[in-house]
Kinemage of the C-alpha trace (Angstrom):
@kinemage 1
@onewidth
@group {chain A} dominant
@subgroup {mainchain}
@vectorlist {calphas} color= white
{ca met a 1} P -199.434 -22.825 77.532
{ca ala a 2} L -197.900 -19.568 77.028
{ca pro a 3} L -195.692 -17.429 79.570
{ca gln a 4} L -197.399 -14.760 81.579
{ca thr a 5} L -193.981 -12.638 81.244
{ca ile a 6} L -191.884 -11.996 78.143
{ca asn a 7} L -188.319 -10.413 78.309
{ca ile a 8} L -187.400 -8.130 75.592
{ca leu a 9} L -183.499 -8.290 74.443
{ca leu a 10} L -183.391 -5.319 72.573
{ca thr a 11} L -179.954 -4.948 70.798
{ca ser a 12} L -179.047 -1.167 69.675
{ca phe a 13} L -176.465 1.059 67.329
{ca ala a 14} L -173.933 3.234 68.809
{ca gly a 15} L -175.138 6.925 68.821
{ca leu a 16} L -178.115 6.194 70.984
{ca pro a 17} L -178.549 7.079 74.628
{ca leu a 18} L -179.433 3.251 75.044
{ca pro a 19} L -177.024 0.747 76.329
{ca pro a 20} L -175.644 -1.829 73.999
{ca thr a 21} L -178.478 -4.400 75.131
{ca leu a 22} L -181.626 -3.762 76.710
{ca ser a 23} L -183.753 -5.439 78.785
{ca phe a 24} L -187.141 -5.086 79.770
{ca ala a 25} L -190.058 -7.341 80.482
{ca leu a 26} L -193.547 -7.204 78.792
{ca pro a 27} L -196.799 -9.530 79.489
{ca ser a 28} L -197.953 -12.258 76.950
{ca thr a 29} L -200.546 -10.446 76.008
{ca ser a 30} L -199.043 -6.840 74.662
{ca thr a 31} L -198.807 -6.649 70.715
{ca ile a 32} L -196.174 -5.329 68.711
{ca ala a 33} L -197.254 -1.896 68.677
{ca asp a 34} L -196.769 -1.829 72.681
{ca val a 35} L -193.074 -3.050 72.086
{ca val a 36} L -192.455 -0.076 69.929
{ca ala a 37} L -194.158 2.308 71.959
{ca asn a 38} L -192.093 0.952 75.037
{ca ile a 39} L -188.703 1.799 72.710
{ca ser a 40} L -189.810 4.894 71.455
{ca ser a 41} L -190.716 6.113 74.930
{ca arg a 42} L -186.932 5.183 76.061
{ca leu a 43} L -185.663 7.528 73.454
{ca pro a 44} L -184.818 11.220 74.489
{ca ser a 45} L -186.944 13.535 72.979
{ca ser a 46} L -184.960 15.077 70.329
{ca leu a 47} L -185.304 11.444 68.697
{ca arg a 48} L -189.074 11.098 68.680
{ca ser a 49} L -189.410 12.364 65.436
{ca val a 50} L -186.700 10.361 64.148
{ca ser a 51} L -188.091 7.222 65.388
{ca pro a 52} L -190.305 6.083 62.153
{ca arg a 53} L -187.162 5.809 60.472
{ca leu a 54} L -186.058 3.332 63.244
{ca val a 55} L -186.473 -0.086 62.133
{ca leu a 56} L -187.155 -3.344 64.350
{ca thr a 57} L -186.165 -6.718 63.276
{ca thr a 58} L -185.799 -10.238 64.656
{ca thr a 59} L -182.963 -12.191 64.665
{ca asn a 60} L -184.192 -13.940 61.862
{ca asn a 61} L -184.258 -10.382 59.633
{ca lys a 62} L -188.083 -10.317 60.364
{ca gln a 63} L -189.575 -6.793 60.534
{ca leu a 64} L -192.099 -5.694 63.157
{ca leu a 65} L -194.380 -2.830 61.999
{ca pro a 66} L -195.390 -0.398 64.878
{ca ser a 67} L -199.070 -0.617 63.635
{ca ser a 68} L -198.737 -4.414 63.922
{ca ser a 69} L -201.804 -5.510 66.654
{ca glu a 70} L -199.923 -9.029 66.195
{ca ser a 71} L -199.123 -10.355 69.684
{ca ile a 72} L -195.724 -10.789 70.857
{ca ala a 73} L -196.511 -14.470 71.815
{ca thr a 74} L -196.156 -15.478 68.651
{ca leu a 75} L -192.535 -14.911 68.088
{ca leu a 76} L -192.022 -17.321 70.466
{ca asp a 77} L -191.004 -20.942 69.058
{ca asp a 78} L -192.821 -24.540 70.338
{ca val a 79} L -189.841 -24.980 72.830
{ca gln a 80} L -190.350 -21.689 74.639
{ca thr a 81} L -193.992 -21.700 74.910
{ca thr a 82} L -193.513 -24.648 77.556
{ca lys a 83} L -191.746 -22.784 80.084
{ca arg a 84} L -192.981 -19.779 82.422
{ca ser a 85} L -190.852 -17.057 80.948
{ca thr a 86} L -188.714 -16.542 77.894
{ca phe a 87} L -186.600 -14.529 75.921
{ca ile a 88} L -187.297 -12.388 72.682
{ca pro a 89} L -184.171 -10.931 70.988
{ca leu a 90} L -184.794 -8.199 68.786
{ca arg a 91} L -182.546 -5.624 66.618
{ca leu a 92} L -182.917 -1.796 66.426
{ca arg a 93} L -181.085 -0.012 63.321
{ca ala a 94} L -181.415 2.542 60.871
{ca gly a 95} L -182.796 2.519 57.585
{ca leu a 96} L -180.276 3.616 54.724
{ca cys a 97} L -181.435 5.654 51.856
{ca gly a 98} L -181.925 3.278 48.867
{ca gly a 99} L -179.527 4.203 45.607
{ca lys a 100} L -180.673 3.897 42.088
{ca gly a 101} L -179.920 0.418 41.846
{ca gly a 102} L -178.654 -1.082 38.186
{ca phe a 103} L -176.349 -3.038 39.741
{ca gly a 104} L -177.095 -6.342 37.872
{ca ser a 105} L -177.604 -4.754 34.663
{ca gln a 106} L -173.928 -3.187 34.990
{ca leu a 107} L -172.865 -6.985 36.028
{ca arg a 108} L -174.048 -8.388 33.157
{ca ala a 109} L -172.848 -6.039 30.797
{ca ala a 110} L -169.189 -6.704 32.558
{ca gly a 111} L -169.562 -10.574 32.342
{ca gly a 112} L -170.685 -10.185 28.507
{ca arg a 113} L -167.384 -7.983 27.805
{ca met a 114} L -165.225 -10.296 29.634
{ca ser a 115} L -166.678 -13.772 27.555
{ca ser a 116} L -166.152 -11.413 24.267
{ca arg a 117} L -162.805 -10.771 24.875
{ca arg a 118} L -162.167 -13.998 26.013
{ca lys a 119} L -163.519 -15.574 23.038
{ca gly a 120} L -161.508 -13.043 20.658
{ca asn a 121} L -158.433 -13.928 22.473
{ca gln a 122} L -159.234 -17.970 21.825
{ca glu a 123} L -159.625 -17.248 18.093
{ca glu a 124} L -155.673 -15.863 18.292
{ca asn a 125} L -154.648 -18.533 20.291
{ca asn a 126} L -155.913 -21.073 17.856
{ca gly a 127} L -154.522 -19.284 14.645
{ca ser a 128} L -151.323 -21.543 15.022
{ca asn a 129} L -153.583 -24.858 14.625
{ca arg a 130} L -153.601 -26.756 11.401
{ca asn a 131} L -156.705 -27.869 9.390
{ca leu a 132} L -157.616 -31.252 8.141
{ca asp a 133} L -155.308 -30.035 5.211
{ca gly a 134} L -152.191 -29.460 7.087
{ca arg a 135} L -152.203 -25.593 6.840
{ca arg a 136} L -152.383 -23.192 9.389
{ca leu a 137} L -155.456 -21.518 10.019
{ca arg a 138} L -153.982 -18.153 10.801
{ca thr a 139} L -152.608 -18.968 6.537
{ca val a 140} L -156.073 -19.536 5.584
{ca lys a 141} L -157.600 -16.357 7.255
{ca glu a 142} L -154.814 -14.273 5.638
{ca ala a 143} L -155.622 -15.960 2.111
{ca lys a 144} L -159.048 -15.360 2.638
{ca ala a 145} L -158.505 -11.713 3.417
{ca leu a 146} L -156.138 -11.324 0.851
{ca ala a 147} L -158.601 -12.766 -2.106
{ca glu a 148} L -161.237 -10.173 -0.588
{ca tyr a 149} L -159.083 -7.224 -0.905
{ca leu a 150} L -157.809 -8.414 -4.705
{ca ala a 151} L -161.759 -8.632 -5.538
{ca leu a 152} L -162.481 -5.233 -4.218
{ca lys a 153} L -159.390 -3.350 -5.439
{ca pro a 154} L -160.364 -2.172 -9.165
{ca asp a 155} L -163.264 -0.650 -7.690
{ca met a 156} L -161.411 0.807 -4.801
{ca asp a 157} L -158.897 1.892 -7.808
{ca lys a 158} L -161.903 3.318 -9.710
{ca lys a 159} L -163.384 5.263 -7.052
{ca ala a 160} L -160.006 7.092 -6.412
{ca lys a 161} L -159.394 7.977 -9.851
{ca glu a 162} L -162.755 9.572 -10.336
{ca ala a 163} L -162.423 11.246 -7.109
{ca arg a 164} L -159.156 12.413 -8.244
{ca lys a 165} L -160.809 13.337 -11.678
{ca lys a 166} L -163.517 15.479 -10.185
{ca arg a 167} L -161.056 17.253 -7.764
{ca trp a 168} L -158.672 18.012 -10.508
{ca gln a 169} L -161.850 19.541 -12.415
{ca ala a 170} L -163.182 21.681 -9.290
{ca val a 171} L -159.761 23.132 -9.835
{ca val a 172} L -159.756 24.157 -13.000
{ca glu a 173} L -163.374 25.531 -12.976
{ca ala a 174} L -162.303 27.463 -9.943
{ca ala a 175} L -159.562 28.943 -11.760
{ca glu a 176} L -161.417 29.822 -14.884
{ca arg a 177} L -164.383 31.124 -12.663
{ca arg a 178} L -161.746 33.240 -11.067
{ca glu a 179} L -159.700 34.364 -14.168
{ca ala a 180} L -163.793 35.182 -15.568
{ca glu a 181} L -164.382 37.184 -12.387
{ca ile a 182} L -161.126 39.366 -12.505
{ca arg a 183} L -161.894 40.080 -16.101
{ca asn a 184} L -165.607 41.219 -15.618
{ca gly a 185} L -164.807 42.896 -12.248
{ca asp a 186} L -167.288 40.469 -10.242
{ca gly a 187} L -165.156 39.433 -7.834
{ca lys a 188} L -163.648 40.821 -4.943
{ca gly a 189} L -160.305 42.138 -6.670
{ca lys a 190} L -161.678 44.081 -9.238
{ca val a 191} L -159.336 44.665 -12.261
{ca asp a 192} L -160.186 46.491 -15.307
{ca gly a 193} L -160.301 44.296 -18.624
{ca val a 194} L -158.538 47.111 -20.718
{ca trp a 195} L -155.452 47.038 -18.209
{ca met a 196} L -155.116 43.328 -18.424
{ca glu a 197} L -155.404 43.452 -22.663
{ca asp a 198} L -152.623 46.612 -22.688
{ca lys a 199} L -150.672 44.214 -20.375
{ca glu a 200} L -150.622 41.507 -22.735
{ca glu a 201} L -150.190 43.625 -25.622
{ca val a 202} L -147.260 45.043 -23.725
{ca gly a 203} L -145.356 41.781 -23.034
{ca glu a 204} L -145.901 40.949 -26.808
{ca arg a 205} L -144.516 44.068 -28.118
{ca ala a 206} L -141.333 43.626 -25.740
{ca arg a 207} L -140.689 40.122 -26.858
{ca glu a 208} L -140.923 40.720 -30.150
{ca ala a 209} L -138.363 43.759 -30.257
{ca val a 210} L -136.255 41.319 -28.364
{ca leu a 211} L -136.282 38.507 -30.990
{ca cys a 212} L -135.629 41.302 -33.750
{ca ala a 213} L -132.747 43.025 -31.944
{ca met a 214} L -131.390 39.324 -31.926
{ca lys a 215} L -131.827 38.678 -35.465
{ca glu a 216} L -130.246 41.931 -36.936
{ca gly a 217} L -127.409 41.567 -34.212
{ca lys a 218} L -128.021 44.995 -32.523
{ca trp a 219} L -127.279 43.757 -29.079
{ca lys a 220} L -124.118 43.688 -27.045
{ca asp a 221} L -122.998 41.080 -24.508
{ca asn a 222} L -122.271 42.964 -21.494
{ca leu a 223} L -121.059 39.470 -20.138
{ca ala a 224} L -118.490 38.705 -22.826
{ca gly a 225} L -115.555 39.589 -21.116
{ca ala a 226} L -116.181 37.902 -17.933
{ca glu a 227} L -116.574 34.600 -20.001
{ca ile a 228} L -113.142 35.568 -21.905
{ca leu a 229} L -111.452 35.862 -18.574
{ca gly a 230} L -112.319 32.425 -17.225
{ca gly a 231} L -114.879 29.517 -17.628
{ca ser a 232} L -115.519 29.090 -13.908
{ca ser a 233} L -116.080 31.592 -11.017
{ca thr a 234} L -112.932 30.191 -9.571
{ca ser a 235} L -110.909 31.526 -12.555
{ca ala a 236} L -112.610 34.978 -12.425
{ca ser a 237} L -111.972 35.508 -8.733
{ca asp a 238} L -108.345 34.379 -9.581
{ca ser a 239} L -107.572 36.899 -12.063
{ca asn a 240} L -109.910 39.783 -10.257
{ca glu a 241} L -107.212 39.258 -7.447
{ca ser a 242} L -104.323 38.949 -9.674
{ca ser a 243} L -105.137 42.168 -11.717
{ca arg a 244} L -105.233 43.984 -8.408
{ca ser a 245} L -102.430 43.022 -6.695
{ca ser a 246} L -100.264 43.665 -10.114
{ca ala a 247} L -100.193 46.799 -12.301
{ca ser a 248} L -97.241 45.480 -14.996
{ca leu a 249} L -97.606 46.064 -18.656
{ca ser a 250} L -98.513 42.604 -19.438
{ca asp a 251} L -101.587 43.116 -17.435
{ca gly a 252} L -102.817 46.068 -19.220
{ca ser a 253} L -101.951 44.039 -22.714
{ca asp a 254} L -104.209 41.369 -22.087
{ca met a 255} L -106.833 43.372 -21.082
{ca glu a 256} L -106.513 45.338 -24.172
{ca asp a 257} L -106.669 41.993 -25.977
{ca val a 258} L -109.788 41.043 -24.268
{ca ala a 259} L -111.728 44.226 -25.533
{ca glu a 260} L -110.240 44.066 -29.100
{ca thr a 261} L -111.946 40.457 -28.828
{ca ser a 262} L -115.051 41.399 -27.415
{ca thr a 263} L -115.779 44.306 -30.335
{ca arg a 264} L -114.702 42.141 -32.960
{ca ala a 265} L -117.127 39.814 -31.712
{ca thr a 266} L -120.162 42.231 -31.417
{ca ala a 267} L -119.169 43.638 -34.531
{ca glu a 268} L -119.389 40.446 -36.974
{ca pro a 269} L -122.856 39.623 -35.583
{ca gly a 270} L -123.027 37.037 -38.884
{ca leu a 271} L -120.030 35.109 -37.859
{ca ala a 272} L -119.881 32.147 -35.773
{ca lys a 273} L -118.622 33.392 -32.171
{ca pro a 274} L -115.303 32.009 -31.229
{ca ala a 275} L -114.232 29.700 -28.682
{ca pro a 276} L -113.101 31.781 -25.134
{ca val a 277} L -109.653 31.433 -24.692
{ca arg a 278} L -108.064 30.786 -21.576
{ca arg a 279} L -105.523 32.910 -19.971
{ca tyr a 280} L -103.163 33.045 -17.333
{ca phe a 281} L -101.937 35.547 -15.212
{ca gly a 282} L -98.599 35.563 -13.424
{ca phe a 283} L -95.350 36.958 -12.798
{ca asp a 284} L -93.737 38.163 -16.265
{ca glu a 285} L -90.305 37.959 -17.575
{ca glu a 286} L -89.428 41.264 -16.939
{ca asp a 287} L -90.412 41.395 -13.456
{ca glu a 288} L -88.097 38.088 -12.726
{ca asp a 289} L -84.781 40.051 -14.242
{ca asp a 290} L -86.004 42.999 -11.799
{ca leu a 291} L -86.020 40.581 -9.130
{ca met a 292} L -82.578 38.985 -9.775
{ca ser a 293} L -81.218 42.739 -10.645
{ca asp a 294} L -82.058 43.665 -7.353
{ca glu a 295} L -80.323 40.419 -5.519
{ca glu a 296} L -77.222 40.957 -7.499
{ca asp a 297} L -77.133 44.744 -6.188
{ca asp a 298} L -77.605 43.715 -2.419
{ca asp a 299} L -74.783 41.423 -2.807
{ca glu a 300} L -72.274 43.614 -4.298
{ca ala a 301} L -73.228 46.308 -1.526
{ca glu a 302} L -72.255 43.595 1.544
{ca pro a 303} L -68.622 44.202 2.746
{ca glu a 304} L -66.066 41.287 1.888
{ca glu a 305} L -64.480 39.479 4.778
{ca pro a 306} L -60.768 40.185 5.250
{ca glu a 307} L -58.757 37.240 4.636
{ca ile a 308} L -56.515 35.918 7.476
{ca glu a 309} L -53.026 33.976 6.452
{ca gly a 310} L -51.088 31.799 9.121
{ca lys a 311} L -51.750 31.293 12.680
{ca gly a 312} L -51.336 33.485 15.729
{ca lys a 313} L -51.644 37.347 15.164
{ca gly a 314} L -51.627 38.033 11.455
{ca lys a 315} L -52.556 41.207 9.321
{ca ala a 316} L -55.237 41.609 6.971
{ca lys a 317} L -54.571 42.655 3.513
{ca ala a 318} L -56.708 44.957 2.568
């Protein structure tokens, strides 16, 4: 026999103007729609528009629809139906907006990546193991890779050589095309072909004139004196400094010898050029005699010290 009165214990959530646990009694003939209407009547008018979004469930997570005409007595257990009055605990909560989903696919993809990574590490760790022949698996793997590389190396070298050849051919063709454009005046930088021919002709004439002058000997080496003065830049710089500091006759005579040697070399073009003579500049003997005579004059000019004989007070001899 079903009880005449059923007590509803409603557990709400924070934010509603309801106690945490609301208790009210309904007759056993009431339906689920009556329970939902009773709960909505207890909410303020500002929240009644949101009441369709509220979800009413049992403790077993069974949702009670607002439009259901089922009696609340069907929610009682067999044990509870033997009593005069009983309790039905219900829960009121707000429904949350659902997301995009797809978490299962993401989880499967992550699991697949983890398993592949684990397998790769397992292969690397097994590289130090040995096979039945006693060779390490890493060595066997490297030998196979080397054999494959050596088998493909000739083809790779051939392709690289062909690519290099094509690249150089393209460079040569581009240079020839550029030269043709310059000569014909088709490109951006237009140059007259007559001017190019005149330029080449002038260069050839200048080269021929220089060769004829060298053969006939009608040329003068302006650097011949510098070559005779010294074989290196250091000796030439030393000679320049000494020539500036000393103005003696010996320096003048040396320079005259150098001039004569250079004129003789230019006057006789048919003869072989003599080897340059190294000359060293320094003090002449006449300069040393002058210095010695000056020192002797200074010594004679100094007064002689008087000689003193005996002890005590003596007379100096003039």
